[in-house]
C-alpha positions as CSV (number, residue, x, y, z in Angstrom):
1,M,5.7,8.2,17.6
2,R,2.8,10.5,18.6
3,E,4.6,13.7,17.7
4,L,4.7,12.6,14.1
5,E,1.1,11.5,13.8
6,Y,-1.5,13.8,12.2
7,P,-2.5,16.3,13.5
8,F,1.0,17.3,14.4
9,D,2.8,20.5,15.5
10,G,5.0,21.4,12.5
11,D,7.0,24.0,14.3
12,F,7.9,21.5,17.1
13,I,9.0,18.9,14.5
14,L,11.2,21.5,12.7
15,K,12.9,22.5,16.0
16,N,13.3,19.0,17.4
17,S,14.1,17.0,14.3
18,K,17.5,15.7,15.6
19,K,16.1,14.5,18.9
20,L,13.2,12.8,17.1
21,R,15.5,11.1,14.6
22,R,17.7,9.7,17.4
23,Q,14.7,8.0,18.9
24,L,13.4,6.7,15.6
25,V,16.6,5.2,14.2
26,A,17.0,3.0,17.3
27,R,13.9,1.0,16.3
28,E,14.4,-2.5,14.9
29,G,13.0,-4.1,11.8
30,L,13.1,-1.0,9.6
31,L,12.7,-1.4,5.8
32,H,15.8,0.2,4.2
33,K,15.1,2.1,0.9
34,K,17.2,4.4,-1.2
35,I,15.4,7.6,-2.4
36,A,16.8,10.0,-4.9
37,V,15.4,13.6,-4.6
38,L,15.9,15.6,-7.8
39,G,15.0,19.2,-7.0
40,G,14.1,22.4,-8.9
41,S,14.4,24.2,-5.6
42,T,16.1,23.8,-2.2
43,T,15.3,20.3,-0.9
44,H,17.5,19.9,2.2
45,D,14.7,20.6,4.8
46,I,12.2,18.5,2.8
47,I,14.5,15.6,3.1
48,R,15.1,16.3,6.8
49,M,11.3,16.2,7.5
50,L,10.6,13.3,5.1
51,E,13.1,11.1,6.9
52,L,11.3,11.5,10.2
53,F,7.9,10.6,8.7
54,L,9.3,7.6,6.9
55,L,11.1,6.3,9.9
56,N,7.8,6.6,11.8
57,Q,6.2,4.5,9.1
58,G,8.9,1.8,9.5
59,I,11.0,2.8,6.5
60,E,14.7,3.7,6.9
61,P,15.5,6.0,4.0
62,E,18.9,6.7,2.5
63,F,18.9,9.8,0.3
64,Y,20.6,11.1,-2.8
65,E,20.1,14.8,-3.2
66,S,20.7,16.6,-6.5
67,E,22.5,19.9,-6.6
68,Y,20.2,22.9,-6.6
69,G,18.2,23.1,-9.8
70,Q,19.9,20.2,-11.4
71,Y,16.9,17.9,-11.6
72,F,16.7,17.9,-15.4
73,Q,20.5,17.3,-15.9
74,D,20.5,14.4,-13.3
75,A,17.4,12.9,-14.9
76,M,18.5,13.1,-18.5
77,F,22.3,12.7,-18.3
78,G,22.8,11.2,-14.9
79,N,26.1,11.1,-13.0
80,E,28.3,8.5,-11.5
81,E,27.0,9.2,-8.0
82,L,23.4,8.8,-8.9
83,T,24.1,5.7,-11.0
84,A,26.1,4.1,-8.1
85,F,23.3,5.0,-5.7
86,A,20.8,2.8,-7.6
87,P,17.6,4.4,-6.2
88,D,14.6,2.4,-5.1
89,L,12.4,5.4,-5.7
90,I,12.9,8.9,-7.3
91,F,11.1,12.0,-6.3
92,L,11.1,15.0,-8.7
93,H,10.5,18.2,-6.7
94,T,9.5,20.9,-9.1
95,C,7.1,23.8,-8.7
96,S,5.4,26.5,-10.8
97,R,8.6,28.5,-10.7
98,N,10.3,25.8,-12.7
99,V,8.1,26.2,-15.7
100,S,10.5,27.7,-18.2
101,A,8.1,29.7,-20.3
102,Y,4.5,31.0,-19.7
103,P,2.2,32.5,-22.3
104,K,2.0,36.3,-22.5
105,P,-1.2,38.3,-22.5
106,G,-2.5,38.4,-26.0
107,D,-0.7,35.2,-27.2
108,G,-2.9,33.3,-29.6
109,R,-4.0,29.7,-29.1
110,E,-1.4,28.3,-31.5
111,R,1.4,29.9,-29.5
112,V,0.0,28.7,-26.2
113,E,-0.3,25.1,-27.5
114,T,3.4,25.3,-28.6
115,L,4.5,26.3,-25.1
116,L,2.3,23.6,-23.6
117,E,3.8,20.9,-25.8
118,E,7.3,22.1,-25.1
119,Q,6.9,21.9,-21.3
120,C,5.2,18.5,-21.5
121,R,7.8,17.0,-23.8
122,Q,10.5,18.1,-21.4
123,F,8.9,16.5,-18.4
124,E,7.8,13.4,-20.3
125,A,11.3,12.9,-21.6
126,M,12.6,13.0,-18.1
127,W,10.1,10.5,-16.8
128,D,10.8,8.1,-19.7
129,K,14.5,8.4,-19.2
130,L,14.3,7.7,-15.5
131,A,12.1,4.7,-16.0
132,D,14.4,3.3,-18.7
133,T,17.5,3.9,-16.6
134,Y,16.5,3.1,-13.0
135,H,13.4,0.9,-13.3
136,C,11.9,2.2,-10.1
137,P,8.8,4.2,-9.0
138,V,8.9,7.9,-9.8
139,I,6.9,10.6,-7.9
140,Q,6.4,13.9,-9.5
141,N,4.8,17.1,-8.0
142,N,2.0,18.7,-9.9
143,F,2.1,22.5,-10.1
144,E,0.7,24.8,-7.4
145,Y,-1.1,27.9,-8.6
146,P,0.8,31.2,-8.8
147,Y,0.5,33.5,-5.8
148,Y,-0.7,36.4,-8.0
149,R,-3.1,36.6,-10.9
150,L,-2.1,39.2,-13.5
151,L,-5.5,38.9,-15.2
152,G,-7.6,38.6,-12.0
153,N,-10.3,36.0,-12.3
154,Q,-9.8,35.8,-16.1
155,D,-6.4,34.2,-15.4
156,A,-8.2,30.9,-15.0
157,C,-10.3,31.4,-18.1
158,L,-8.4,33.1,-20.9
159,V,-6.2,30.7,-23.0
160,Y,-3.0,32.7,-22.1
161,G,-3.8,33.0,-18.4
162,K,-1.1,31.6,-16.1
163,V,-3.6,29.8,-13.8
164,R,-5.2,28.1,-16.9
165,F,-1.8,27.2,-18.3
166,L,-0.8,25.5,-15.1
167,T,-4.2,23.7,-14.9
168,R,-3.7,22.3,-18.4
169,L,-0.1,21.3,-17.5
170,N,-1.4,19.4,-14.5
171,E,-4.0,17.6,-16.6
172,R,-1.3,16.4,-19.0
173,F,0.7,15.1,-16.0
174,Y,-2.4,13.2,-14.8
175,Q,-2.9,11.7,-18.3
176,Y,0.7,10.4,-18.2
177,A,0.2,9.0,-14.8
178,E,-3.0,7.1,-16.0
179,T,-1.0,5.4,-18.8
180,H,2.3,4.7,-17.0
181,E,2.8,2.2,-14.2
182,N,5.1,3.1,-11.3
183,F,4.5,6.9,-11.8
184,Y,2.7,8.8,-9.1
185,I,1.6,12.4,-8.7
186,N,2.2,14.3,-5.4
187,D,-0.7,16.7,-5.3
188,M,1.2,19.8,-4.2
189,N,-1.5,22.0,-5.7
190,Y,-4.1,20.6,-3.2
191,M,-1.6,20.9,-0.4
192,A,-0.9,24.5,-1.2
193,S,-4.6,25.3,-1.4
194,A,-5.4,23.5,1.9
195,Y,-2.5,25.2,3.7
196,G,-3.4,28.6,2.2
197,L,-1.7,29.8,-1.0
198,D,-0.8,33.2,0.4
199,R,1.1,31.7,3.3
200,W,2.5,28.7,1.3
201,A,3.9,30.9,-1.5
202,D,5.4,33.6,0.7
203,P,8.0,35.0,-1.8
204,F,10.5,35.7,1.0
205,Y,11.4,32.0,1.3
206,W,12.0,31.8,-2.5
207,H,14.2,34.8,-2.8
208,M,16.0,34.2,0.5
209,Y,16.4,30.4,0.5
210,K,15.1,29.2,-2.9
211,Y,12.3,27.3,-1.1
212,C,9.2,26.8,-3.2
213,M,7.1,27.0,-0.1
214,C,7.3,28.7,3.3
215,M,9.4,26.9,5.9
216,Q,6.4,26.3,8.1
217,A,4.6,24.3,5.4
218,I,7.5,21.8,4.8
219,P,6.3,19.3,7.5
220,E,2.8,19.2,6.0
221,F,4.4,18.7,2.5
222,A,6.8,16.0,3.7
223,F,4.0,14.1,5.5
224,N,1.9,14.1,2.4
225,L,4.8,12.9,0.3
226,G,5.7,10.3,2.9
227,N,2.2,8.8,2.6
228,I,2.8,8.1,-1.1
229,I,6.1,6.5,-0.4
230,K,4.9,4.3,2.4
231,A,2.0,3.2,0.2
232,V,4.4,2.3,-2.6
233,F,6.4,0.2,-0.2
234,G,3.4,-1.6,1.3
235,K,3.0,0.2,4.6
236,N,-0.6,1.2,4.2
237,K,-3.2,0.2,6.8
238,K,-5.9,-2.3,5.9
239,A,-8.8,-1.9,8.2
240,L,-10.9,0.5,10.2
241,V,-12.1,-0.5,13.6
242,L,-14.9,1.9,14.8
243,D,-16.5,2.7,18.0
244,L,-20.3,3.5,17.8
245,D,-21.6,5.9,20.5
246,N,-20.6,9.5,19.8
247,T,-18.4,8.2,17.0
248,L,-20.8,7.0,14.3
249,W,-23.7,8.7,15.8
250,G,-24.5,11.2,18.5
251,G,-25.8,9.8,21.8
252,I,-25.6,6.5,23.6
253,V,-27.8,3.9,22.0
254,G,-28.2,1.8,25.2
255,D,-29.4,4.8,27.2
256,D,-31.1,7.0,24.6
257,G,-32.6,4.3,22.4
258,A,-31.9,3.9,18.7
259,E,-34.8,6.2,17.8
260,N,-33.3,9.1,19.7
261,L,-29.8,9.0,18.2
262,E,-28.4,12.1,16.4
263,I,-28.0,10.8,12.8
264,G,-29.5,12.1,9.6
265,Q,-30.8,15.4,8.2
266,E,-33.0,16.6,11.1
267,T,-30.3,18.4,13.0
268,S,-26.9,19.9,12.1
269,L,-25.0,17.5,14.3
270,G,-27.0,14.6,12.8
271,Q,-25.9,15.7,9.4
272,V,-22.2,15.7,10.6
273,Y,-22.5,12.1,11.7
274,A,-24.3,11.1,8.5
275,E,-21.5,12.7,6.5
276,F,-18.9,10.8,8.5
277,Q,-20.7,7.5,8.0
278,G,-20.8,8.2,4.3
279,Y,-17.1,8.9,4.3
280,V,-16.4,5.6,6.2
281,K,-18.6,3.6,3.9
282,A,-16.8,4.9,0.8
283,H,-13.6,3.2,2.1
284,K,-15.1,-0.1,1.2
285,D,-14.7,0.9,-2.5
286,I,-10.9,1.2,-2.0
287,G,-10.6,-2.1,-0.2
288,V,-10.6,-1.0,3.4
289,M,-12.2,-3.5,5.8
290,L,-14.8,-2.1,8.2
291,N,-15.3,-3.4,11.7
292,V,-16.9,-2.4,15.0
293,N,-15.4,-2.4,18.5
294,S,-18.0,-1.0,20.9
295,K,-18.9,-1.3,24.6
296,N,-22.5,-2.2,24.1
297,E,-25.0,-4.9,24.1
298,E,-24.9,-6.5,20.6
299,E,-28.7,-6.0,20.3
300,N,-28.4,-2.3,20.9
301,A,-25.4,-1.9,18.6
302,L,-27.3,-3.6,15.8
303,A,-30.4,-1.4,16.5
304,G,-28.2,1.7,16.1
305,L,-26.7,0.4,12.9
306,R,-30.2,-0.2,11.5
307,H,-31.3,3.4,12.1
308,P,-33.3,4.4,9.0
309,E,-31.2,7.6,8.6
310,G,-27.9,5.8,9.1
311,V,-25.6,5.3,6.0
312,L,-23.8,2.3,7.5
313,K,-25.7,-0.9,8.0
314,P,-24.6,-4.1,9.8
315,E,-23.8,-5.8,6.5
316,D,-21.2,-3.2,5.7
317,F,-19.0,-4.6,8.5
318,I,-16.9,-7.7,8.5
319,L,-16.7,-8.1,12.3
320,I,-19.0,-6.5,14.9
321,K,-17.6,-6.7,18.5
322,A,-20.2,-5.3,20.7
323,N,-19.6,-6.4,24.3
324,W,-18.1,-5.3,27.6
325,E,-14.7,-6.7,27.1
326,P,-11.7,-4.4,27.1
327,K,-11.4,-2.8,23.6
328,S,-7.8,-3.9,23.4
329,K,-8.9,-7.5,23.7
330,N,-11.5,-7.0,21.0
331,M,-8.7,-5.5,18.8
332,A,-6.6,-8.6,19.2
333,E,-9.5,-10.8,18.3
334,I,-10.3,-8.7,15.2
335,A,-6.7,-8.9,14.1
336,G,-6.7,-12.6,14.6
337,Q,-10.0,-13.3,12.8
338,L,-8.9,-11.0,9.9
339,N,-5.5,-12.7,9.9
340,V,-3.7,-9.3,9.9
341,L,-1.1,-7.7,12.1
342,P,-1.9,-5.0,14.7
343,E,-0.2,-2.4,12.5
344,S,-2.8,-3.0,9.8
345,L,-5.6,-1.6,12.0
346,V,-6.9,1.9,12.6
347,F,-8.9,2.3,15.8
348,V,-11.4,5.3,15.7
349,D,-13.0,6.2,19.0
350,D,-14.2,9.6,20.4
351,N,-13.0,8.6,23.9
352,P,-9.3,9.6,24.5
353,A,-9.1,7.1,27.4
354,E,-10.1,4.2,25.1
355,R,-7.6,5.4,22.5
356,E,-4.8,5.4,25.1
357,I,-5.7,2.0,26.4
358,V,-5.5,0.5,22.8
359,R,-2.2,2.3,22.2
360,S,-0.7,0.8,25.3
361,Q,-2.3,-2.6,25.4
362,F,-2.3,-3.3,21.6
363,P,0.8,-1.7,20.3
364,G,1.1,-1.2,16.6
365,A,-2.5,-0.2,15.8
366,A,-3.1,3.4,15.0
367,A,-5.5,5.4,17.3
368,P,-5.6,8.9,15.9
369,E,-6.7,12.0,17.8
370,I,-9.9,12.6,15.8
371,G,-11.0,15.8,17.5
372,K,-14.7,17.0,17.4
373,P,-17.3,15.3,15.2
374,E,-17.0,18.1,12.6
375,E,-13.2,17.2,12.4
376,Y,-13.5,13.4,12.0
377,V,-13.5,13.4,8.2
378,H,-10.8,16.0,7.9
379,I,-8.4,14.4,10.3
380,L,-8.8,10.8,9.2
381,D,-8.5,11.9,5.6
382,R,-5.2,13.8,6.2
383,C,-3.7,10.9,8.2
384,G,-3.3,9.1,4.8
385,F,-3.7,5.7,6.4
386,F,-5.1,4.2,3.2
387,E,-3.2,6.2,0.5
388,V,-4.1,4.8,-2.9
389,T,-1.4,4.3,-5.5
390,K,-3.1,1.7,-7.7
391,L,-6.6,0.4,-7.2
392,S,-7.1,-3.3,-8.3
393,E,-10.2,-5.4,-8.6
394,D,-9.0,-7.4,-5.6
395,D,-8.9,-4.1,-3.6
396,R,-12.5,-3.2,-4.5
397,K,-13.7,-6.7,-3.5
398,R,-11.7,-7.1,-0.3
399,N,-14.7,-6.7,2.1
400,E,-16.7,-9.3,0.1
401,M,-13.7,-11.6,0.2
402,Y,-13.3,-11.4,4.0
403,Q,-17.0,-11.8,4.6
404,A,-17.0,-14.9,2.4
405,N,-14.0,-16.1,4.4
406,L,-16.1,-15.9,7.6
407,M,-18.8,-17.9,5.9
408,R,-16.2,-20.6,5.1
409,E,-15.2,-20.6,8.8
410,K,-18.8,-21.1,9.9
411,Q,-19.3,-23.9,7.4
412,Q,-16.1,-25.6,8.6
413,A,-17.6,-26.0,12.0
414,D,-20.3,-28.2,10.5
415,F,-17.7,-30.8,9.3
416,A,-16.0,-33.3,11.5
417,D,-13.5,-34.2,8.7
418,Y,-11.4,-31.4,7.4
419,G,-10.9,-33.0,4.1
420,E,-14.6,-33.2,3.6
421,Y,-14.8,-29.5,4.4
422,L,-12.2,-28.7,1.8
423,E,-14.0,-30.9,-0.8
424,S,-17.3,-29.0,0.0
425,L,-15.7,-25.7,-0.9
426,Q,-15.5,-26.7,-4.6
427,M,-12.2,-24.8,-5.0
428,K,-10.9,-23.8,-8.4
429,G,-7.4,-22.4,-8.9
430,T,-5.4,-20.7,-11.6
431,I,-1.5,-20.8,-11.5
432,K,0.4,-19.1,-14.3
433,P,3.6,-17.1,-15.0
434,F,3.2,-13.4,-14.2
435,E,0.9,-11.6,-16.6
436,P,0.6,-7.9,-17.3
437,M,-2.9,-7.6,-16.0
438,Y,-1.8,-8.8,-12.5
439,M,1.6,-7.0,-12.2
440,A,0.2,-4.3,-9.9
441,R,-1.6,-6.8,-7.6
442,I,1.5,-9.1,-7.5
443,A,3.7,-6.1,-6.5
444,Q,1.1,-5.1,-3.9
445,L,1.1,-8.6,-2.5
446,T,4.9,-8.7,-2.1
447,N,4.8,-5.5,-0.1
448,K,1.8,-6.3,2.0
449,S,2.5,-9.9,3.0
450,N,4.4,-10.2,6.3
451,Q,3.3,-13.4,7.9
452,F,3.4,-16.0,5.1
453,N,6.6,-14.5,3.6
454,L,9.6,-16.7,3.8
455,T,12.3,-14.2,2.7
456,T,10.4,-10.9,3.4
457,R,11.8,-9.5,0.1
458,R,9.8,-6.5,-1.3
459,Y,9.4,-5.7,-5.0
460,T,8.3,-2.6,-6.8
461,Q,6.1,-3.1,-9.9
462,S,8.9,-2.3,-12.2
463,E,11.1,-5.0,-10.5
464,I,8.2,-7.5,-10.9
465,E,8.0,-6.6,-14.6
466,Q,11.7,-7.0,-15.1
467,T,11.7,-10.4,-13.3
468,A,8.8,-11.6,-15.4
469,A,10.6,-10.6,-18.7
470,S,13.8,-12.3,-17.7
471,G,14.6,-15.8,-18.8
472,D,16.6,-16.3,-15.6
473,Y,13.5,-16.6,-13.4
474,I,10.5,-18.8,-12.8
475,T,7.5,-16.7,-11.8
476,L,4.2,-18.0,-10.7
477,Y,1.1,-16.4,-9.4
478,G,-1.9,-18.2,-8.0
479,K,-5.6,-17.3,-7.9
480,L,-8.2,-19.2,-5.9
481,E,-12.0,-19.2,-5.9
482,D,-14.7,-21.4,-4.4
483,K,-18.4,-21.5,-4.0
484,F,-18.4,-18.5,-1.6
485,G,-16.5,-16.2,-4.0
486,D,-13.2,-15.3,-5.7
487,N,-10.2,-14.6,-3.5
488,G,-8.2,-13.1,-6.3
489,V,-4.4,-13.4,-6.5
490,V,-3.4,-15.0,-3.2
491,S,0.1,-16.5,-3.8
492,V,3.4,-15.6,-5.5
493,V,6.6,-17.5,-6.1
494,I,9.8,-16.1,-7.7
495,G,12.7,-18.5,-8.3
496,R,16.1,-17.5,-9.8
497,V,17.6,-20.1,-12.1
498,E,21.4,-20.7,-11.7
499,D,23.4,-22.6,-14.3
500,C,25.9,-24.8,-12.4
501,A,27.0,-26.9,-15.4
502,Q,30.6,-25.9,-15.0
503,E,30.5,-27.3,-11.4
504,G,29.0,-30.5,-12.7
505,G,25.6,-29.7,-11.1
506,G,23.3,-28.8,-14.0
507,K,20.8,-26.1,-13.0
508,R,19.3,-25.2,-9.6
509,L,16.6,-22.9,-8.5
510,H,16.9,-20.3,-5.7
511,V,13.4,-19.6,-4.3
512,D,13.8,-15.8,-3.7
513,L,10.2,-15.3,-2.8
514,W,7.3,-17.4,-1.6
515,I,4.3,-15.6,-0.2
516,M,0.6,-16.3,0.3
517,S,-2.4,-14.5,1.7
518,C,-3.2,-15.9,5.1
519,R,-6.9,-15.9,4.3
520,V,-6.4,-19.0,2.2
521,L,-4.0,-20.8,4.6
522,K,-4.4,-24.6,4.9
523,R,-6.6,-24.7,1.8
524,D,-4.1,-26.7,-0.3
525,M,-3.0,-23.6,-2.2
526,E,0.6,-23.9,-1.0
527,Y,0.6,-27.5,-2.2
528,A,-0.8,-26.5,-5.6
529,M,1.9,-23.9,-6.0
530,M,4.6,-26.5,-5.1
531,D,3.2,-28.9,-7.7
532,C,3.4,-26.2,-10.4
533,L,6.9,-25.1,-9.3
534,V,8.2,-28.7,-9.5
535,E,6.7,-29.1,-13.0
536,E,8.3,-25.8,-14.2
537,C,11.6,-27.0,-12.8
538,K,11.4,-30.2,-14.7
539,K,10.6,-28.3,-17.9
540,R,13.7,-26.1,-17.4
541,G,16.0,-29.0,-16.6
542,I,16.4,-27.9,-12.9
543,S,17.6,-30.7,-10.6
544,T,17.7,-28.9,-7.3
545,A,15.7,-26.2,-5.6
546,L,17.1,-24.2,-2.6
547,G,14.6,-22.5,-0.3
548,Y,15.5,-19.7,2.2
549,Y,13.8,-18.7,5.4
550,Y,14.8,-15.4,7.1
551,P,13.0,-15.0,10.5
552,T,11.2,-11.9,11.5
553,A,8.9,-11.1,14.4
554,K,6.0,-11.5,11.9
555,N,6.8,-14.7,9.9
556,R,7.3,-17.4,12.5
557,M,4.3,-19.3,11.2
558,V,6.3,-20.4,8.1
559,K,9.5,-21.4,9.9
560,E,9.1,-25.0,9.0
561,F,7.2,-24.4,5.7
562,F,9.9,-25.9,3.4
563,G,10.1,-29.0,5.6
564,L,6.4,-29.6,5.0
565,Q,7.0,-29.4,1.3
566,G,9.6,-32.1,1.4
567,F,12.8,-29.9,1.6
568,T,15.7,-30.9,3.8
569,K,17.3,-28.3,6.0
570,I,21.0,-28.0,5.1
571,K,22.1,-24.9,6.9
572,E,21.2,-22.7,9.9
573,D,23.0,-19.7,11.4
574,E,22.9,-18.1,14.8
575,K,20.2,-15.7,13.8
576,G,17.9,-18.6,12.7
577,N,18.3,-18.0,9.0
578,T,17.9,-21.4,7.3
579,V,18.6,-22.9,3.9
580,W,16.6,-25.9,2.6
581,E,17.3,-28.2,-0.3
582,Y,14.9,-30.1,-2.5
583,R,16.1,-32.6,-5.1
584,I,13.6,-32.8,-7.9
585,P,12.5,-36.4,-8.2
586,K,11.9,-38.1,-11.6
587,E,8.5,-39.3,-10.3
588,Y,6.8,-36.6,-8.3
589,E,3.6,-37.2,-6.5
590,K,1.4,-34.2,-6.5
591,K,0.5,-32.8,-3.1
592,N,-2.7,-30.8,-4.0
593,R,-5.8,-32.9,-3.5
594,Y,-8.7,-30.4,-3.3
595,I,-8.1,-27.6,-5.8
596,A,-9.1,-28.1,-9.5
597,L,-6.5,-26.2,-11.5
598,A,-7.3,-24.4,-14.8
599,P,-5.2,-25.3,-17.8
600,F,-1.8,-23.6,-17.8
601,Y,-0.1,-22.6,-21.0
602,K,3.3,-21.0,-21.5
603,D,5.0,-21.0,-24.9
604,G,2.8,-23.7,-26.0
605,A,3.2,-25.9,-22.9
606,A,0.4,-28.1,-22.0
607,E,-1.7,-28.1,-18.9
608,N,0.4,-28.3,-15.8
609,G,-1.9,-29.4,-13.0
610,R,-5.2,-30.9,-12.1
611,K,-7.0,-31.7,-8.9
612,G,-5.4,-34.7,-7.2
613,E,-7.1,-37.5,-5.5
614,K,-8.8,-37.0,-2.2
615,R,-6.5,-37.6,0.8
């Protein structure tokens, strides 16, 4: 919904929230999540705004709201309502007014350290208790600076200054976040500074309504918070698709010539474009895929990208579509070649007509109103399309992985026999039970995978960790590399073991989750995962496996997946939900023929798979 996309009119949203909500809840395919908001100040309007932004991101939130100021009591002692609510995520909304004791002018360092430790212990005890009780992600505000400075500029310097005390508290919060999974900081201090602290901290709203910020700032705050929540639940974008002329540089390369483009340090506008290119290029380091969609001759586009003052070069992009086709058509081709859905793409173009065409002809993709060149960085940054929660090695290498995939596709064209092509890739795989070093990536994959996802179940990292620790589950992750590079963790299987001995049926496995990255589709990885799953079932004395397929608009490609693995369909309802059965044979013929698997050890178990014979 355009009204809820950045930059937005906060006053309009506050006044029209009911109307906007009615339009949003009518959407289909929303991801339902239960969010507990434990507040040290009034939170009703924050929840009202947060609901709108989450609905716009495809998340249907259900809220638990603590009583005013009862955040500590709810966190430490709980209550029946919160326990029954069983939140998927908890947000602790505290502010600098919730600090129970500040140093006084003249307090010595020892006294200040005591106060600091008392505050930190209180918050850390809450966070630990919530993690132990609810096993879900926790988001905590940091502290905004006070709206007055008793000591003037020395308030940030002297050991007993209030500004310095809050700065040190914030640093302790960050240290906790660095060492604890599923814990995230909502940077309220940055939001207050960007909004304007004098306006943000208007004391009228505290004394009148117990709001820790002015009413007008609540949409900005809720939008920022919503970006963290949608990232936790796998709703981030994956790729930038960029126009060239007057977007990455000033001027039209086909008319002006590459040598006359405004880019670089010679002019102020050239500096603006150079800064924007640097900002875009930095996204590669957080796993964002870069692509070009430009109405241009390819030769001219490449000349512009090779400008000596340019920061971005042709090799920084995975796909460069420079032609005279409609940009919506190019967008579809880019999505297809990257194997991602339209909603994974962000289209950046200075031309409002092109943005509107893409919105109407390629629904799902974001096409933000980027304003003037000086505003490009600010607006894209505030949009929060690529909000980072955890940054894995796979994220940092994503551009390399996709560029390697294009090389694989080019090589495939040189082979008449597909089997010979797979053999030429020299693939090596690793399939093991979930391990601590990959928990974040596994959780990320469960939330991002939409097409090769049979049950569309989503898991937080804490849920993944609990599943891995339970003896009631079989968990497998798969990594794949070949001569072009390492694809990282690309497949995940979670199976729940059910003891049916009382029914005379021994044990059976319910395949709750089977996902795979589409970039390794038809490379035998699905067969290698099946081989390892069958072997694990045999070790556990499991005689039958049940697979489930729940159709969505995005996962039709795996409708018959279980059938291809040898399962038999035993049930189908009017919605297309299917149940498949596989009876584990005593003699199982491995399906993987082209991937050499590394040794697999679990509790002393021996190697569980090797490359099979060529088909």
